[in-house]
Structures are given as C-alpha cells and as structure tokens.
C-alpha positions in Angstrom: 8.9 47.1 37.2 9.2 48.6 33.7 12.2 46.2 33.1 10.1 43.1 33.7 8.7 42.5 30.2 12.2 42.9 28.7 13.8 40.4 31.2 10.9 38.0 30.6 11.5 38.2 26.8 15.2 37.6 27.2 14.6 34.6 29.5 12.1 33.1 27.0 14.5 33.4 24.1 17.3 31.8 26.1 15.0 29.0 27.2 13.9 28.4 23.6 17.5 28.1 22.5 18.3 25.6 25.2 15.2 23.5 24.3 15.9 23.6 20.6 19.4 22.4 19.7 20.9 23.5 16.4 20.0 21.6 13.3 22.6 19.3 11.7 23.1 21.9 9.0 23.7 24.6 11.6 26.1 22.5 13.5 28.1 21.6 10.4 28.3 25.3 9.4 29.7 26.2 12.8 32.7 23.9 12.4 36.0 25.5 11.4 37.1 22.6 9.1 36.4 23.3 5.4 33.5 21.3 4.0 34.4 18.8 1.2 33.9 19.8 -2.4 30.6 18.6 -3.9 30.7 16.1 -6.7 31.6 17.8 -10.0 29.0 17.3 -12.7 31.4 16.2 -15.4 34.7 18.0 -15.2 37.1 19.0 -12.4 39.2 22.1 -12.8 41.7 23.8 -10.4 45.3 23.9 -9.2 47.3 20.8 -8.7 48.3 20.5 -5.0 49.8 17.0 -5.1 50.5 14.1 -7.4 50.9 10.5 -6.5 51.9 8.1 -9.2 50.6 4.4 -9.1 50.9 2.9 -12.5 48.9 3.0 -14.7 47.3 6.0 -12.9 48.4 9.3 -11.4 46.3 10.4 -8.4 45.9 14.2 -8.3 44.8 16.4 -5.4 43.2 19.4 -6.9 42.2 22.7 -5.4 38.9 23.6 -7.0 36.7 26.7 -6.5 34.6 24.6 -4.1 37.3 22.7 -2.2 39.9 20.0 -2.5 39.2 16.8 -4.4 41.1 13.7 -5.5 41.1 12.5 -9.1 42.7 9.6 -10.9 43.9 9.9 -14.5 46.1 7.9 -16.8 49.8 8.6 -15.7 50.8 12.2 -16.2 53.8 14.3 -15.4 52.0 17.4 -14.3 53.7 19.3 -11.5 52.4 21.0 -8.4 50.8 24.4 -9.2 49.7 23.4 -12.7 46.2 24.2 -13.9 44.4 21.0 -14.3 41.1 20.0 -16.0 39.9 16.4 -15.6 37.2 15.5 -18.1 34.4 12.9 -17.9 34.9 12.5 -14.1 33.2 9.5 -12.6 32.8 9.3 -8.8 34.0 6.3 -6.9 33.2 6.2 -3.2 35.3 4.4 -0.5 37.7 3.3 -3.2 40.8 1.5 -2.0 44.0 1.4 -4.1 45.8 -1.8 -3.4 48.9 -0.3 -5.2 49.0 2.6 -2.8 47.6 0.8 0.2 45.3 3.7 0.6 41.6 4.3 0.8 39.9 7.4 -0.7 36.5 8.4 0.7 35.8 9.8 -2.7 37.9 9.8 -5.9 37.0 10.8 -9.5 38.3 8.8 -12.3 38.6 10.7 -15.6 40.9 11.6 -18.4 43.1 14.6 -19.3 41.8 14.5 -22.8 39.0 16.7 -24.2 35.3 15.6 -23.8 35.2 14.5 -27.4 37.9 11.9 -26.7 37.4 8.4 -25.3 35.4 7.8 -22.1 37.2 7.7 -18.7 39.6 4.8 -18.0 37.2 3.3 -15.5 34.4 3.3 -18.2 36.8 1.9 -20.8 38.1 -0.8 -18.4 34.6 -1.9 -17.5 34.0 -2.5 -21.2 37.1 -4.7 -21.4 36.9 -6.5 -18.1 34.3 -9.2 -18.5 34.0 -11.9 -21.1 30.7 -12.3 -23.0 28.0 -14.2 -21.3 26.5 -15.5 -24.6 29.7 -16.8 -26.4 29.1 -20.1 -28.2 30.7 -23.3 -27.0 34.1 -23.9 -28.4 36.5 -26.9 -28.6 40.0 -25.9 -29.5 43.0 -28.3 -29.5 45.7 -27.6 -26.9 48.9 -25.9 -28.1 52.1 -27.9 -28.3 55.3 -27.3 -26.6 56.7 -27.3 -23.0 54.9 -24.1 -22.1 51.6 -25.0 -23.7 48.6 -24.8 -21.3 44.8 -24.9 -21.7 42.9 -22.0 -20.1 41.7 -24.2 -17.2 45.3 -25.3 -16.6 46.4 -21.7 -16.4 43.7 -20.9 -13.8 44.5 -24.1 -11.7 48.4 -23.7 -12.0 48.5 -19.8 -11.7 50.7 -19.8 -8.6 53.4 -22.0 -10.1 53.1 -20.2 -13.5 53.4 -16.7 -12.0 55.8 -14.6 -14.2 56.3 -17.5 -16.6 55.7 -17.7 -20.3 52.8 -19.7 -21.6 51.4 -20.6 -25.0 47.6 -20.8 -25.5 45.5 -22.0 -28.4 42.1 -20.4 -28.1 39.2 -18.6 -29.7 38.7 -14.8 -29.4 35.3 -14.2 -27.9 35.8 -10.6 -27.1 38.3 -7.9 -28.3 38.6 -4.3 -27.0 41.1 -1.9 -28.4 43.3 0.7 -26.6 42.3 0.6 -23.0 45.3 2.0 -21.0 47.3 1.7 -24.2 46.7 -2.0 -24.7 44.3 -4.2 -26.6 42.3 -6.6 -24.4 40.9 -9.9 -25.5 39.1 -12.8 -23.9 40.1 -16.4 -25.0 38.2 -19.6 -24.6 39.3 -23.1 -25.7 36.5 -25.3 -24.3 38.3 -26.2 -21.1 37.1 -25.1 -17.7 33.7 -24.4 -16.3 31.7 -21.1 -16.6 30.3 -21.6 -13.0 33.9 -21.8 -11.7 35.1 -19.0 -13.9 38.1 -20.9 -15.3 36.7 -21.2 -18.9 37.7 -17.6 -19.9 41.1 -16.0 -19.9 41.9 -12.2 -20.2 44.9 -11.4 -22.3 46.5 -8.1 -23.1 48.5 -7.5 -26.3 49.7 -4.8 -28.7 48.5 -7.1 -31.6 45.1 -7.3 -33.2 42.5 -10.0 -33.8 38.8 -10.3 -34.6 36.1 -12.0 -32.5 35.8 -15.6 -33.8 39.5 -15.9 -34.7 41.3 -19.0 -33.5 44.8 -17.9 -32.5 48.0 -19.0 -30.8 49.2 -16.5 -28.2 52.3 -16.5 -26.0 52.5 -14.2 -23.0 53.5 -13.8 -19.4 51.2 -15.0 -16.6 50.6 -12.4 -13.9 48.5 -13.0 -10.7 46.5 -10.6 -8.5 47.1 -7.8 -11.0 45.5 -4.5 -9.8 44.8 -2.0 -12.5 43.0 0.3 -10.1 39.4 1.5 -10.2 38.4 -1.8 -8.6 39.7 -4.0 -11.5 41.9 -6.8 -10.0 42.6 -10.1 -11.9 43.4 -13.2 -10.0 45.2 -14.4 -13.2 45.9 -12.6 -16.5 48.3 -13.1 -19.4 50.1 -9.9 -20.5 52.3 -8.7 -23.3 51.1 -11.5 -25.5 52.3 -12.0 -29.1 49.7 -13.3 -31.5 50.1 -16.0 -34.2 47.0 -16.6 -36.3 
C-alpha cells in the first residue's frame, strides 16, 4: 500500500506525456539531421566545401560556425578547404539557376571584396536592369546599312537575329558602369511601345557614354540571356562598340 502514491504519480506523468505531444521545437530538436544555418547578418565566413562555376558566378558551399550555406559571388578560383568570407550577403529564397538547372532553397549573393567596396552583384544588377520610367520621348533616325535595326525591330525579330550583329542608332536614357565588369546602357529611338516593352533595349559595352547622348552602336544579339540572381533578358545586345 505504501507504493500506491508513487505508482499513481508515475501513471499520471505518463498520461500527461501521452496527452501532450512534443512541441514543434522539441520535435525538431530531436531529429538527427543538422539544422540549416541561420541567415547571416551581412557577411558569411567559413571553410569552402564545394565550388560550382556558372559564369558569371561561382556558387560556394561554405561550412560556417552555424552550419552549411550556399553563396554566389563573381567568378573565383578558390579551392576546397580555403578560408572564405563573403561580404554584403543578400538572401535569395527558392532561387533557381537556369544555367545550373538547379534550385537553391536559400542562397546568398555577395562579393569577395571588402565591405567598403561596391554592393553585391545582385544589388548592382538591379540598378542596371530596368530602363527609366520617366525618360522623355525620343525620335531618332534609323541607322543605315544591311544590319541596321530599330529597337522595336530587334524585339520583333530576335529569333532570326540571334547571335547576329546589329547596328542601332539611339539615345542613351540610362548608363550604369562596371556591373560584372561591363558597362550597361538602355537605348531608345522612338520605336516600339512602352506597354509592350519593345521601346527600350539593354546593351552591354566596354565603351562609355552619357545619358542624353545620341550614339551608333554595333553589337551581338543574344536572347534568353540568364545572368543569374533572377535577371534574364529575352533580348539583349552585348559586346557593343560605340560610335558617337
């Protein structure tokens, strides 16, 4: 009879455990798989476990003090085991790289440069990607020659112009320097329609120009160009030479 209170207490505790399932946090803690690393505040430091190159980026799997994370930086030749610090890390969730044909649950875009350097590639590219919404109307005469095209024609004929040279006479409405080692500009010539998005053309070059300049450019048409970080162009002119 003296054992009855003890047995009753044990039975009560067991019953409480059965009626009160573990919390989500307790269940997660009981799993053997390591928890993913939390999002770094700004920088990511650790040992390089794996590198996958997909121009213009290198995807780095990094062992940090809090777990493994993936980061994307401008192409690098770092090797496995190297000490790595990625600065200005910006988190991208459910990011799919079309170049790699791979989806990352979480990836951090950043730079190998010190914090005082330029912003991360994703931030820089965002600054260069879209043309201005408030650019004044323009009317520029079409270039001459067999490869001359208006901006609207390049959009309309992009499939047949793929990997071909074109010459465009247009006005610079936006110019951004040194994003992924290129200068980026948006040209307009008065053709096309803003609602359809065929009035503006993105052009990359090593040359320079100023907003407002009317220039002649010659470059190669590329279609469905994926620069990573979610920036894909249905049509773009690359490696352009500028003639003022």
